[in-house]
C-alpha positions in Angstrom: -2.2 3.6 3.7 0.5 6.3 3.9 3.1 6.8 6.6 5.1 10.0 7.0 7.9 9.3 9.4 10.2 11.9 11.1 10.2 14.1 8.0 12.8 16.9 8.1 13.9 19.3 5.4 16.7 21.8 5.7 17.9 24.5 3.4 21.4 25.3 4.7 20.9 26.3 8.3 17.2 26.9 7.9 14.9 24.0 9.0 11.6 24.1 7.1 10.3 20.8 8.4 11.2 19.5 11.8 10.6 15.8 12.5 7.0 15.7 11.1 5.1 12.4 11.4 1.5 11.4 10.6 -0.6 8.7 9.0 -3.3 8.9 6.4 -5.7 6.0 6.7 -7.4 4.1 3.8 -10.5 5.9 2.6 -9.9 9.0 4.8 -10.2 12.7 3.9 -7.4 14.4 5.8 -7.1 18.1 6.0 -3.7 19.9 6.2 -3.8 23.3 7.8 -1.1 25.9 8.5 -0.2 29.5 8.0 1.9 30.7 5.1 5.5 29.4 5.5 4.4 26.6 7.9 5.8 23.9 5.7 2.7 22.6 4.0 3.9 22.9 0.4 7.3 21.4 1.3 5.6 18.4 2.9 3.5 17.8 -0.2 6.4 18.2 -2.5 8.3 15.6 -0.6 5.3 13.3 -0.5 4.9 13.5 -4.3 8.6 13.0 -5.0 9.1 16.5 -6.3 11.9 17.2 -3.8 13.8 15.0 -1.4 13.8 15.2 2.4 16.9 15.8 4.4 15.9 12.9 6.6 12.8 10.8 7.4 10.7 8.7 5.0 7.3 8.5 3.2 5.7 5.1 2.5 2.5 4.1 0.7 1.4 0.5 1.4 4.9 -0.2 2.6 6.6 1.2 -0.5 9.2 3.8 0.3 9.6 6.5 -2.4 13.4 6.2 -2.1 13.3 2.4 -2.8 10.8 2.3 -5.7 9.8 5.7 -6.9 7.9 4.4 -9.9 5.7 2.0 -8.0 5.2 4.7 -5.3 4.2 7.5 -7.7 1.6 5.2 -9.5 -0.4 5.3 -6.2 -0.5 9.1 -6.1 -2.6 11.7 -8.0 -1.5 15.3 -7.4 -3.2 18.7 -7.9 -0.8 21.5 -7.3 -2.1 25.0 -6.2 -1.6 26.1 -9.8 -2.9 23.2 -12.0 -0.3 22.0 -14.6 -2.5 22.8 -17.7 -1.6 23.5 -21.3 -4.0 26.3 -22.3 -3.7 25.8 -26.1 -4.9 22.2 -25.9 -8.6 21.1 -25.7 -9.6 19.3 -22.6 -9.6 16.0 -24.5 -6.2 16.6 -26.0 -4.8 17.4 -22.6 -6.2 14.3 -21.0 -4.8 12.1 -23.8 -1.4 13.8 -23.2 -1.6 13.1 -19.5 -2.5 9.4 -20.2 0.6 9.2 -22.4 3.0 10.5 -19.9 1.5 8.3 -17.2 1.3 5.2 -19.4 -2.4 5.0 -18.7 -5.1 3.6 -21.0 -6.9 6.5 -22.7 -10.2 4.6 -22.3 -10.3 5.9 -18.7 -10.8 9.5 -19.9 -14.6 9.2 -20.5 -15.3 8.0 -17.0 -13.0 10.6 -15.4 -14.6 13.5 -17.4 -18.0 12.3 -16.2 -16.8 12.0 -12.6 -15.6 15.6 -12.4 -18.5 16.9 -14.6 -16.5 18.3 -17.5 -17.8 16.1 -20.4 -19.6 19.0 -21.9 -16.4 21.1 -22.3 -14.1 18.3 -23.5 -13.7 19.8 -27.0 -13.1 23.4 -25.7 -9.6 25.0 -25.4 -8.5 25.1 -21.8 -7.7 28.8 -22.0 -11.3 29.5 -22.7 -12.6 27.8 -19.6 -13.6 29.5 -16.4 -11.4 29.1 -13.3 -13.8 26.6 -11.8 -13.7 24.4 -14.9 -9.9 24.6 -15.1 -9.7 23.5 -11.5 -11.9 20.5 -12.5 -9.5 19.7 -15.4 -6.7 19.8 -12.8 -8.5 17.2 -10.7 -9.2 15.1 -13.7 -5.5 14.9 -14.6 -4.8 13.8 -11.0 -7.3 10.9 -11.5 -5.5 9.5 -14.5 -4.0 6.1 -13.6 -6.6 5.4 -10.9 -4.3 6.4 -8.0 -5.2 5.4 -4.4 -4.3 8.7 -2.9 -5.2 12.2 -4.1 -3.1 15.1 -2.9 -4.9 18.4 -3.4 -3.1 21.7 -2.8 -5.6 24.6 -2.2 -8.2 23.0 -4.6 -10.7 25.9 -4.2 -8.3 28.9 -4.2 -9.4 31.8 -6.3 -12.9 30.4 -7.0 -16.2 32.2 -6.5 -18.7 30.9 -4.0 -20.7 28.8 -6.5 -17.5 27.3 -7.9 -16.3 26.5 -4.4 -19.5 24.6 -3.8 -19.1 22.7 -7.1 -15.5 21.7 -6.3 -16.5 20.8 -2.7 -19.2 18.5 -4.1 -16.6 16.9 -6.5 -14.2 16.4 -3.6 -16.9 14.8 -1.4 -17.8 12.4 -4.2 -14.2 11.5 -4.7 -13.8 10.9 -1.0 -16.2 8.0 -1.3 -13.8 6.1 -3.6 -10.3 7.6 -2.8 -8.1 8.6 0.1 -7.7 12.4 0.0 -5.0 14.7 1.5 -6.2 18.3 1.2 -4.2 21.5 2.0 -6.2 24.7 2.3 -6.4 28.1 3.8 -10.2 28.0 3.6 -11.0 26.6 7.0 -14.7 26.2 6.3 -13.8 23.9 3.4 -11.6 21.7 5.6 -14.4 21.6 8.2 -17.0 20.7 5.6 -15.3 17.8 3.9 -12.5 16.4 6.1 -12.7 13.5 8.6 -9.5 14.5 10.4 -7.3 17.6 10.5 -3.5 18.1 10.9 -2.2 21.5 11.9 1.4 22.5 11.2 3.2 25.6 12.2 6.8 26.7 11.7 7.7 23.3 10.4 6.3 21.3 13.3 3.1 19.4 13.7 1.2 20.9 16.5 -2.2 19.2 16.4 -3.8 16.1 14.9 -7.4 15.0 15.5 -11.0 15.3 14.3 -12.4 18.9 14.2 -14.7 18.0 17.1 -11.8 16.8 19.3 -9.6 19.6 18.4 -12.2 22.0 19.7 -11.7 20.5 23.1 -8.1 21.7 23.1 -9.2 25.3 23.0 -9.9 26.6 26.5 -11.6 29.8 27.3 -13.3 30.1 23.9 -16.9 29.5 24.9 -18.8 32.3 23.3 -22.5 33.3 23.6 -24.8 35.9 22.1 -27.5 37.3 24.3 -30.2 39.9 23.8 -31.6 41.5 27.0 -34.5 43.9 27.3 -34.1 46.6 30.0 -31.9 49.5 31.1 -28.6 49.3 29.3 -26.5 50.5 32.3 -28.0 48.0 34.6 -27.7 45.2 32.1 -24.0 45.8 31.5 -23.3 46.1 35.3 -25.1 42.8 35.8 -23.1 41.0 33.1 -19.8 42.5 34.5 -20.6 41.0 37.9 -21.4 37.5 36.8 -18.6 35.1 37.8 -17.1 33.2 34.8 -17.6 35.9 32.2 -14.3 37.1 30.8 -15.6 40.0 28.7 -18.5 41.1 26.5 -19.0 43.2 23.4 -22.1 45.1 22.4 -23.7 44.3 19.0 -26.5 46.0 17.1 -29.7 44.7 18.7 -32.5 43.4 16.4 -35.2 44.0 19.0 -36.4 47.6 20.0 -35.8 48.4 23.6 -33.2 45.6 24.0 -29.4 45.3 23.9 -27.4 42.5 22.3 -24.0 41.3 23.4 -21.4 38.7 22.6 -20.3 37.2 25.9 -17.0 35.3 26.4 -16.9 32.7 29.2 -13.7 31.9 31.1 -12.0 28.5 30.7 -15.1 26.8 29.2 -17.3 27.9 32.1 -21.0 27.3 31.4 -22.6 30.6 32.3 -26.2 29.9 31.1 -27.9 29.2 34.4 -26.1 31.9 36.3 -27.0 34.5 33.6 -30.6 33.5 33.4 -31.0 33.5 37.2 -29.3 36.9 37.5 -31.6 38.5 34.9 -34.7 36.9 36.3 -33.8 38.2 39.8 -33.8 41.8 38.6 -37.5 41.8 37.7 -37.3 44.6 35.2 -35.1 42.7 32.6 -35.9 39.9 30.2 -33.7 37.7 28.0 -35.2 37.8 24.5 -32.5 35.6 22.8 -29.6 33.5 23.9 -27.5 31.2 21.8 -24.1 29.6 22.0 -21.5 29.9 19.2 -19.8 26.7 18.1 -16.0 26.7 18.2 -14.8 26.8 14.6 -11.6 25.6 13.0 -10.7 29.2 12.7 -10.8 29.6 16.5 -8.7 26.4 16.9 -6.2 27.5 14.2 -5.7 30.9 15.7 -5.4 29.6 19.3 -2.8 26.9 18.3 -0.7 28.9 15.8 -1.1 32.5 16.9 -1.1 35.2 14.2 2.5 34.8 13.0 3.4 33.3 9.7 6.7 32.5 8.2 8.5 32.8 4.9 7.2 30.8 2.0 9.3 27.8 0.9 
């Protein structure tokens, strides 16, 4: 569908993107993660034709943006982080305006409004809409012209929890018909809706796979929660002596007479059998609760990028 090849962008002596390459497949929802200043916005600005790259290329269905920008841009719908809205227009007036500048048939507006669930506010001024509705209008304008690829930059930023759920549902429905490329800092959103994830840091692509496969790249992150009944001093001494446990942290226990801990295993070691046998062997202890924590995209992100960010470009 879309090929990003060896994309590099320099501002003077500063390299913002360094030889970035990836593919977005037809019908895929691809997540794009990275800390501030990693190069996400620069990548999307190049993909949409807003700025030019220093070197490298971007193609959609074999069409290079540098060879035929008009044909290329017809295939893309773009929602920037701040939607390009005119607050003194009604939703319908704004959509008619967008149709005009995209040379699209205004008859498409009715279906688009229904698709993003804003038909009921079509005659209201945009400035009087909630943040969630304005974000939906931004998605609606990106759909004008029936593009094959939607590029969404931070589509849920600044929304409250209910609005985030609404936009997530809209994105999920759009993903059944369109190819989506989504940049976000909200890792749970990427995990919830994306088929595959790309992680970029300091201008370089550092990981690319499904969330499940990326979890396998993170070693030493197995984490468990255990609640043990018994003498606290003896429990902590027992946990400390179990081979494969890196460290543990006490939590507030939900059971009287018991103590709860988050236990971190070394290098993906499975400590379950060892811990159960050790507790059973004591005779005066009992495990009341034991559960494993799934590795999240946040764990993966922090492990691969560290805590450092960069300067925004």
